[in-house]
C-alpha positions as CSV (number, residue, x, y, z in Angstrom):
1,M,93.4,-2.7,-183.9
2,Q,95.1,-0.2,-186.1
3,L,94.6,3.3,-184.7
4,F,96.7,5.3,-187.2
5,R,97.5,5.2,-190.9
6,S,100.4,3.0,-191.8
7,E,102.0,6.1,-193.5
8,P,101.0,9.1,-191.4
9,L,100.8,12.4,-193.3
10,A,101.3,15.7,-191.6
11,Q,98.3,17.4,-193.2
12,P,94.8,16.4,-194.1
13,L,94.0,15.8,-197.8
14,A,92.3,19.2,-198.3
15,A,95.4,21.0,-197.1
16,R,97.8,18.9,-199.2
17,L,95.8,19.6,-202.3
18,R,95.4,23.3,-201.7
19,A,96.1,25.0,-205.1
20,T,99.5,26.6,-205.5
21,C,98.8,28.5,-208.7
22,L,95.7,29.8,-210.4
23,D,95.7,27.0,-212.9
24,E,95.2,24.5,-210.1
25,Y,92.4,26.5,-208.5
26,V,88.9,25.1,-209.2
27,G,85.7,27.0,-209.5
28,Q,84.8,30.7,-209.4
29,Q,85.3,31.1,-213.1
30,H,82.9,34.1,-213.0
31,L,85.7,35.9,-211.2
32,L,88.9,34.3,-212.5
33,A,88.3,33.4,-216.1
34,P,90.2,35.6,-218.6
35,G,88.5,39.0,-218.8
36,K,86.7,38.7,-215.5
37,P,87.1,41.4,-212.9
38,L,89.4,39.7,-210.3
39,R,91.6,38.2,-213.0
40,E,91.9,41.6,-214.7
41,A,92.9,43.2,-211.4
42,L,95.6,40.5,-210.8
43,E,97.0,40.8,-214.3
44,Q,97.2,44.5,-214.1
45,G,98.8,44.4,-210.6
46,A,95.8,46.4,-209.2
47,L,95.5,44.5,-205.9
48,H,92.9,46.1,-203.6
49,S,91.1,45.3,-200.4
50,M,88.2,42.9,-200.8
51,I,85.6,40.7,-199.1
52,F,85.1,37.1,-200.2
53,W,81.5,36.2,-199.5
54,G,80.4,32.6,-200.1
55,P,79.5,29.2,-198.5
56,P,82.0,27.0,-196.8
57,G,84.5,25.0,-198.8
58,V,84.6,27.0,-202.0
59,G,88.2,28.2,-201.8
60,K,88.1,31.6,-200.0
61,T,91.3,31.0,-198.0
62,T,93.1,29.4,-201.0
63,L,92.2,32.3,-203.3
64,A,93.6,34.8,-200.8
65,R,96.8,32.9,-200.6
66,L,97.1,32.7,-204.4
67,L,96.6,36.5,-204.6
68,A,99.5,37.0,-202.3
69,E,101.6,34.5,-204.3
70,V,100.8,36.1,-207.7
71,S,101.4,39.6,-206.4
72,D,104.5,38.7,-204.4
73,A,103.0,40.1,-201.2
74,H,103.6,39.0,-197.7
75,F,100.7,37.0,-196.3
76,E,99.3,37.3,-192.8
77,T,96.2,35.6,-191.6
78,L,93.9,36.0,-188.6
79,S,90.8,34.1,-187.5
80,A,88.1,36.4,-186.1
81,V,87.0,33.6,-183.8
82,L,90.4,33.5,-182.0
83,S,91.8,37.0,-182.5
84,G,91.2,40.5,-181.2
85,V,92.6,44.1,-181.4
86,K,95.9,42.9,-180.0
87,E,96.4,40.4,-182.9
88,I,95.4,43.1,-185.4
89,R,98.1,45.4,-184.0
90,Q,100.7,42.6,-184.3
91,A,99.7,42.0,-187.9
92,V,100.1,45.8,-188.6
93,D,103.5,45.8,-187.0
94,M,104.5,42.9,-189.2
95,A,103.2,44.7,-192.3
96,R,105.3,47.7,-191.5
97,Q,108.4,45.6,-191.0
98,Q,107.9,43.8,-194.3
99,A,107.5,47.2,-196.1
100,A,110.6,48.7,-194.4
101,Q,112.9,45.7,-194.8
102,Y,111.8,44.2,-198.0
103,G,109.6,46.7,-199.7
104,R,106.8,44.2,-199.8
105,R,103.1,44.8,-199.5
106,T,101.2,42.7,-196.9
107,I,97.9,41.0,-197.5
108,L,96.0,40.5,-194.2
109,F,93.5,37.7,-194.6
110,V,90.8,37.6,-191.9
111,D,88.7,34.4,-191.8
112,E,85.1,34.7,-190.6
113,V,85.4,38.5,-190.5
114,H,81.7,38.8,-189.6
115,R,82.6,37.5,-186.1
116,F,84.5,40.8,-185.3
117,N,82.4,43.4,-183.6
118,K,82.1,47.0,-184.7
119,S,85.1,48.3,-182.8
120,Q,87.3,45.5,-184.0
121,Q,86.3,46.1,-187.6
122,D,87.0,49.8,-187.1
123,A,90.6,48.9,-186.0
124,F,91.4,48.0,-189.6
125,L,90.3,51.2,-191.2
126,P,93.3,53.6,-190.8
127,F,95.7,50.9,-192.0
128,V,93.6,50.0,-195.0
129,E,93.2,53.7,-195.7
130,D,97.0,54.5,-195.6
131,G,98.0,51.4,-197.5
132,T,99.7,49.6,-194.7
133,L,97.5,46.6,-195.3
134,I,95.7,45.1,-198.2
135,F,92.7,43.7,-196.4
136,I,90.9,40.5,-197.5
137,G,88.0,39.3,-195.4
138,A,86.2,36.0,-195.8
139,T,82.6,35.5,-194.6
140,T,79.7,33.1,-195.1
141,E,77.3,35.8,-194.0
142,N,75.8,38.7,-196.0
143,P,78.3,41.5,-195.7
144,S,75.5,44.1,-195.9
145,F,74.3,43.0,-192.5
146,E,77.4,41.8,-190.8
147,L,80.1,44.4,-191.8
148,N,80.5,48.1,-191.0
149,N,79.6,50.4,-193.9
150,A,83.0,52.1,-193.3
151,L,84.9,48.8,-194.0
152,L,82.6,47.9,-196.9
153,S,83.2,51.2,-198.6
154,R,87.0,50.5,-198.6
155,A,86.7,46.9,-199.9
156,R,85.2,45.4,-203.0
157,V,82.8,42.5,-202.4
158,Y,83.3,39.3,-204.5
159,V,80.6,36.6,-204.3
160,L,82.0,33.1,-204.4
161,K,79.7,30.3,-205.5
162,S,79.2,26.7,-204.5
163,L,81.5,24.4,-206.5
164,D,79.6,22.8,-209.5
165,E,79.9,19.1,-210.5
166,A,82.8,19.7,-212.9
167,A,84.9,21.5,-210.2
168,L,84.2,18.7,-207.7
169,R,85.0,16.0,-210.2
170,R,88.3,17.7,-210.9
171,L,89.1,17.8,-207.2
172,A,88.3,14.2,-206.8
173,E,90.5,13.3,-209.8
174,R,93.4,15.2,-208.4
175,A,93.0,13.6,-205.0
176,L,93.1,10.1,-206.5
177,T,95.9,10.6,-209.0
178,E,98.4,13.1,-207.5
179,D,101.2,11.7,-205.2
180,K,100.6,14.4,-202.7
181,G,97.0,13.2,-202.5
182,L,96.1,9.5,-202.6
183,G,97.8,8.7,-205.8
184,K,100.3,6.3,-204.3
185,R,97.5,4.1,-203.0
186,H,96.1,3.4,-206.5
187,L,92.5,3.7,-205.3
188,T,89.6,3.8,-207.8
189,L,86.3,5.5,-207.6
190,P,83.5,4.0,-209.7
191,E,81.0,6.5,-211.2
192,E,78.2,5.4,-208.9
193,S,80.4,6.0,-205.9
194,L,81.5,9.4,-207.2
195,Q,77.9,10.4,-207.6
196,L,77.3,9.6,-204.0
197,L,80.2,11.8,-203.0
198,L,79.2,14.7,-205.2
199,A,75.7,14.7,-203.7
200,A,77.1,14.5,-200.1
201,A,79.6,17.3,-200.8
202,D,76.8,19.6,-201.7
203,G,79.1,22.1,-203.5
204,D,81.7,22.1,-200.6
205,G,85.1,21.1,-201.9
206,R,86.6,20.6,-198.5
207,R,83.8,18.3,-197.5
208,L,84.3,16.3,-200.6
209,L,88.0,15.8,-199.9
210,N,87.4,15.0,-196.2
211,L,84.9,12.3,-197.1
212,L,87.2,10.9,-199.8
213,E,90.0,10.7,-197.3
214,N,87.9,9.1,-194.7
215,A,86.8,6.5,-197.2
216,A,90.4,5.9,-198.2
217,D,91.3,5.2,-194.6
218,L,88.8,2.3,-194.5
219,A,90.1,0.8,-197.8
220,E,93.1,-1.3,-198.8
221,D,95.6,-0.1,-201.4
222,G,94.4,-0.7,-204.9
223,Q,90.8,-1.2,-203.8
224,A,87.7,0.4,-205.5
225,L,85.8,2.6,-203.1
226,G,82.4,1.0,-203.5
227,T,79.0,2.4,-202.7
228,D,78.5,0.2,-199.7
229,L,81.6,1.6,-198.0
230,L,80.6,5.1,-198.8
231,Q,77.0,4.7,-197.7
232,N,78.2,3.4,-194.3
233,L,80.5,6.3,-194.1
234,L,78.0,9.0,-195.1
235,G,75.0,7.8,-193.0
236,D,72.4,10.5,-192.9
237,S,74.4,13.3,-194.7
238,V,73.0,16.7,-194.0
239,R,72.8,19.4,-196.7
240,R,74.0,22.9,-196.2
241,F,71.5,24.7,-194.0
242,D,73.0,27.3,-191.7
243,K,70.3,28.0,-189.1
244,G,70.2,31.8,-188.8
245,G,72.6,32.3,-191.7
246,E,72.3,33.4,-195.3
247,A,71.1,30.0,-196.7
248,F,68.4,29.9,-194.0
249,Y,66.9,33.2,-195.0
250,D,67.3,32.5,-198.7
251,Q,65.4,29.2,-198.5
252,I,62.5,30.5,-196.3
253,S,62.2,33.4,-198.7
254,A,62.0,31.0,-201.6
255,L,59.3,29.0,-199.8
256,H,57.2,32.1,-199.0
257,K,57.5,33.5,-202.5
258,S,56.5,30.1,-204.0
259,V,53.3,30.1,-201.9
260,R,52.6,33.7,-202.8
261,G,53.1,32.8,-206.4
262,S,50.6,29.9,-206.3
263,D,53.1,27.3,-207.2
264,P,52.4,24.2,-205.0
265,D,55.2,22.2,-206.6
266,A,58.0,24.7,-205.9
267,T,56.5,25.2,-202.5
268,L,56.9,21.5,-201.7
269,Y,60.4,21.5,-203.1
270,W,61.6,24.3,-200.9
271,Y,59.9,22.8,-197.9
272,A,61.6,19.5,-198.6
273,R,65.0,21.3,-199.0
274,M,64.6,22.9,-195.6
275,L,63.7,19.7,-193.9
276,D,66.5,17.9,-195.7
277,G,68.9,20.5,-194.4
278,G,67.8,20.1,-190.8
279,C,65.5,23.0,-190.3
280,D,63.2,22.7,-187.3
281,P,59.7,21.9,-188.7
282,L,58.1,24.0,-185.9
283,Y,59.9,27.1,-187.3
284,I,58.3,26.4,-190.7
285,A,54.9,25.8,-189.1
286,R,55.1,29.2,-187.5
287,R,56.0,30.9,-190.8
288,V,53.2,29.1,-192.5
289,V,50.7,30.7,-190.1
290,R,52.2,34.1,-191.1
291,M,51.8,33.3,-194.8
292,A,48.1,32.5,-194.2
293,S,47.5,36.0,-192.8
294,E,49.8,37.9,-195.0
295,D,49.1,36.4,-198.4
296,I,45.7,34.7,-198.2
297,G,43.9,36.7,-195.5
298,N,40.1,37.0,-195.9
299,A,40.1,35.7,-199.4
300,D,40.0,32.3,-197.7
301,P,39.8,32.5,-193.8
302,R,39.9,28.7,-193.6
303,A,43.6,28.9,-194.5
304,L,44.5,30.3,-191.1
305,T,42.6,27.6,-189.3
306,L,44.2,24.8,-191.4
307,C,47.7,26.2,-190.7
308,L,47.1,26.4,-187.0
309,N,45.9,22.8,-187.0
310,A,49.0,21.8,-188.9
311,W,51.2,23.5,-186.3
312,D,49.3,21.7,-183.6
313,V,49.8,18.3,-185.3
314,Q,53.5,19.0,-185.6
315,E,53.8,19.8,-181.9
316,R,51.7,16.8,-180.9
317,L,53.0,14.1,-183.2
318,G,56.4,15.3,-184.4
319,S,57.9,13.6,-187.5
320,P,56.8,12.4,-189.9
321,E,53.1,12.9,-189.3
322,G,53.5,16.6,-188.4
323,E,55.7,17.3,-191.4
324,L,53.0,15.9,-193.7
325,A,50.3,18.1,-192.0
326,V,52.5,21.2,-192.6
327,A,53.0,20.1,-196.2
328,Q,49.2,19.9,-196.6
329,A,48.8,23.4,-195.2
330,L,51.5,24.7,-197.5
331,V,49.9,23.2,-200.6
332,Y,46.5,24.6,-199.5
333,L,48.0,28.1,-199.2
334,A,49.7,27.9,-202.6
335,C,46.4,26.9,-204.2
336,A,44.2,29.3,-202.3
337,P,43.0,32.7,-203.6
338,K,45.4,35.4,-202.6
339,S,44.8,38.7,-200.8
340,N,47.2,40.9,-198.9
341,A,44.4,43.5,-198.2
342,V,44.5,42.9,-194.4
343,Y,48.3,43.0,-194.3
344,M,48.5,46.2,-196.3
345,G,45.6,47.8,-194.4
346,F,47.2,46.9,-191.0
347,K,50.5,48.4,-192.1
348,A,48.9,51.6,-193.2
349,A,46.9,51.8,-189.9
350,M,50.1,51.3,-187.9
351,R,51.9,53.9,-189.9
352,E,49.2,56.5,-189.3
353,A,48.8,55.6,-185.6
354,A,52.5,56.4,-185.1
355,E,52.3,59.5,-187.3
356,H,49.3,61.2,-185.6
357,G,50.1,60.4,-182.0
358,S,47.7,60.0,-179.1
359,L,44.4,61.4,-180.6
360,E,41.6,61.3,-178.1
361,V,38.7,58.9,-178.4
362,P,35.5,60.8,-179.3
363,L,33.1,61.1,-176.3
364,H,30.3,59.1,-178.0
365,L,32.6,56.1,-178.3
366,R,33.7,56.1,-174.6
367,N,32.2,53.8,-172.0
368,A,30.4,55.5,-169.0
369,P,30.5,53.1,-166.0
370,T,30.4,56.0,-163.4
371,K,28.0,58.9,-162.7
372,L,30.8,61.4,-163.3
373,M,31.6,60.0,-166.7
374,K,28.0,60.2,-167.7
375,E,27.8,63.9,-166.5
376,L,30.9,64.6,-168.7
377,G,29.1,63.3,-171.7
378,Y,30.8,59.9,-172.1
379,G,28.7,57.7,-174.4
380,D,26.3,60.5,-175.3
381,E,24.7,60.0,-178.8
382,Y,26.2,56.6,-179.3
383,R,24.1,54.5,-181.6
384,Y,23.8,50.9,-180.8
385,A,24.2,49.1,-184.1
386,H,21.9,46.2,-183.3
387,D,19.0,48.6,-182.8
388,E,19.5,50.1,-186.3
389,P,18.1,48.8,-189.6
390,E,20.3,46.0,-191.0
391,A,22.3,46.2,-187.6
392,Y,24.2,49.1,-189.1
393,A,24.3,52.7,-187.8
394,A,24.4,54.4,-191.2
395,G,26.5,57.6,-191.3
396,E,28.2,57.0,-187.9
397,D,31.8,58.1,-187.6
398,Y,34.2,56.0,-185.5
399,F,37.5,57.9,-186.1
400,P,39.0,60.6,-183.8
401,E,37.7,64.1,-184.5
402,Q,41.1,65.3,-185.8
403,L,41.4,62.4,-188.3
404,A,39.0,62.0,-191.2
405,P,37.8,58.5,-191.9
406,R,40.3,56.3,-193.7
407,R,39.9,53.2,-195.9
408,Y,42.8,51.0,-194.9
409,Y,41.2,47.7,-195.9
410,Q,40.6,47.3,-199.6
411,P,39.2,43.8,-200.3
412,V,40.3,42.2,-203.5
413,P,37.9,40.7,-206.1
414,R,38.9,37.1,-205.2
415,G,37.6,34.4,-203.0
416,L,35.5,35.4,-200.0
417,E,36.8,39.0,-200.2
418,L,34.7,39.4,-203.3
419,K,31.6,39.1,-201.1
420,I,33.1,41.2,-198.3
421,R,33.8,44.0,-200.9
422,D,30.2,43.9,-202.0
423,K,29.0,44.1,-198.4
424,L,31.1,47.1,-197.7
425,E,29.9,48.8,-200.9
426,H,26.3,48.3,-199.7
427,L,27.1,49.8,-196.3
428,R,28.7,52.8,-197.9
429,A,25.7,53.3,-200.0
430,L,23.6,53.4,-196.8
431,D,26.0,56.0,-195.4
432,R,25.4,58.2,-198.5
433,Q,21.6,57.9,-198.0
434,S,21.7,58.7,-194.3
435,P,20.6,62.1,-193.2
436,R,23.5,62.0,-190.7
437,Q,26.3,62.3,-193.3
438,R,29.6,60.7,-192.4
439,R,32.8,62.6,-193.1
440,K,34.3,61.5,-196.4
441,P,37.4,59.4,-196.4
């Protein structure tokens, strides 16, 4: 059995093909095309501290190295996973040495900078401020949430995008033709096989090259990398879906907004995307219950029951039966009449409860289980609604004395809430006719 390549190479394919000049760099044309912001800064020599925010495998590290090369700066790198304040100080000492001995600026590249805590991020500030370092941080997470405002204010954020098909094709072509890649092995990649690789890479250039290298390891020199070989290698390839990360929240947001926007087809698409990416179906089932209360509410109370039933099916039966039940619930929500009246009313009530503090319950609304409570007037003048005409105590006031009645709940003229609105209007008319006038909202 052959355990190693016949011609071992020191570096993986992705590292060997790392761009050494801007012309070799693929993707991110919205930043690097002529006239674009980062290209302009480079050409004018106006290098500055920056944050590269984007998904894995889109060239954040490579771009930082190229910036150092183009600007003739010394390049230092740290990984926030493995480094701490000690390593930061060592990088600062090296930057000072480079400046003193060679007159060179230093770019400090920090991979996964969001992994640093607040005090570690603060450690960069004085050296960025006095120009000792040009700071470049790379992150897959939203900088607004993960980085200190002080650090963000000293760096410009550049958003890097997933590599498109053209960029991935260019990478694959380089890998197969260049000698530092796989060129000496004269492998070919039919279009159908390339399509498989492009789909599996999912915008990640590093992943594309790793998959291509793994496929090459299983092939003979001069062989075509066929679909059977690639399919066996890929297996059940998982799309990009970082649980708890940016992609996670973007996709659940898209799903929720598709339901709210009454688009069942987009709803099914985003649901399928999340499942395809490995999201726990029970998480989606819980969020579906939230959608039923927030966006459908009393316009169709059956929606909440259907969603709870779908959640129950998912827990009891698992995949695929449970996933189909959740899909049924999602489509029902998308097609149902919409109302956020309960949601908005509840938020308003919570806001006022916090604002007005601990207002006392009026005496007539209190229970009087003891003799003392009765003597103190608890429950006096309470009107039992079932003994009143239409089971409604017209003109009664249920708010604290210091708070005039409010109307938090405003039913919409859709679905069942249309009838609820008519009912409430009728009851308010009875209030206006009652000799015991209720305080006006």
